[in-house]
C-alpha positions as CSV (number, residue, x, y, z in Angstrom):
1,X,-22.9,42.1,-35.4
2,X,-21.8,38.6,-36.3
3,X,-24.4,36.4,-38.0
4,X,-23.9,33.6,-35.6
5,X,-24.4,35.9,-32.7
6,X,-27.5,37.5,-34.3
7,X,-28.9,34.0,-35.0
8,X,-28.3,32.8,-31.5
9,X,-30.0,36.0,-29.9
10,X,-33.0,35.7,-32.1
11,X,-33.5,32.0,-31.7
12,X,-32.9,32.0,-27.9
13,X,-35.5,34.7,-27.6
14,X,-38.1,32.7,-29.2
15,X,-37.8,29.3,-27.5
16,X,-38.6,27.9,-24.1
17,X,-35.3,26.0,-23.7
18,X,-32.6,28.4,-24.9
19,X,-29.8,26.4,-23.2
20,X,-30.5,23.5,-25.7
21,X,-30.1,25.7,-28.8
22,X,-27.2,24.8,-31.0
23,X,-26.0,26.8,-34.1
24,X,-23.5,25.3,-36.5
25,X,-21.9,27.3,-39.5
26,X,-20.6,25.6,-42.6
27,X,-18.9,27.3,-45.5
28,X,-19.9,26.2,-48.9
29,X,-18.5,27.3,-52.2
30,X,-20.2,30.6,-52.3
31,X,-22.3,30.8,-49.2
32,X,-22.6,30.1,-45.6
33,X,-25.0,27.6,-44.2
34,X,-26.3,28.2,-40.6
35,X,-27.8,25.2,-39.1
36,X,-30.2,25.9,-36.2
37,X,-30.9,23.0,-33.8
38,X,-33.6,23.3,-31.2
39,X,-35.5,21.0,-28.8
40,X,-38.3,19.1,-30.6
41,X,-40.9,20.9,-28.2
42,X,-39.6,24.3,-29.4
43,X,-39.6,23.8,-33.1
44,X,-43.3,24.9,-33.4
45,X,-42.5,28.3,-31.7
46,X,-39.4,28.8,-34.0
47,X,-41.4,27.9,-37.2
48,X,-44.6,29.7,-36.3
49,X,-48.0,29.5,-37.9
50,X,-47.4,28.9,-41.7
51,X,-43.8,29.4,-41.2
52,X,-44.1,33.2,-40.6
53,X,-41.5,33.2,-37.7
54,X,-39.0,31.1,-39.5
55,X,-39.3,33.3,-42.6
56,X,-38.9,36.5,-40.4
57,X,-35.8,35.1,-38.9
58,X,-34.4,34.1,-42.2
59,X,-35.2,37.6,-43.6
60,X,-33.4,39.3,-40.7
61,X,-30.2,37.2,-41.0
62,X,-30.1,37.5,-44.8
63,X,-30.6,41.3,-44.6
64,X,-27.8,41.7,-42.0
65,X,-25.5,39.6,-44.2
66,X,-26.3,41.7,-47.2
67,X,-25.9,45.0,-45.2
68,X,-22.5,44.0,-43.9
69,X,-21.4,42.5,-47.3
70,X,-21.0,39.0,-45.9
71,X,-22.3,37.1,-48.9
72,X,-25.2,34.7,-49.3
73,X,-26.6,32.8,-46.3
74,X,-28.9,29.7,-46.2
75,X,-30.7,28.9,-42.8
76,X,-31.7,25.3,-42.0
77,X,-33.9,24.7,-38.9
78,X,-34.1,21.2,-37.4
79,X,-34.5,19.4,-34.0
80,X,-31.8,18.0,-31.8
């Protein structure tokens, strides 16, 4: 599965406004940077208590990247 599609699926499953989710990918020298933008009211649901949900999303995406030999990935979460 493509990293963007996986990220899109995970994030849209967690938020109340999935139609407002935007995911951008930038290529840096040795890694991909995935920028997740959500509605400000959904940021708490995506980050979770103590950042546990955000860390879980990052872990799943990074594990998929490692498994598919796609290189390093950094995930940034922000509001629209």
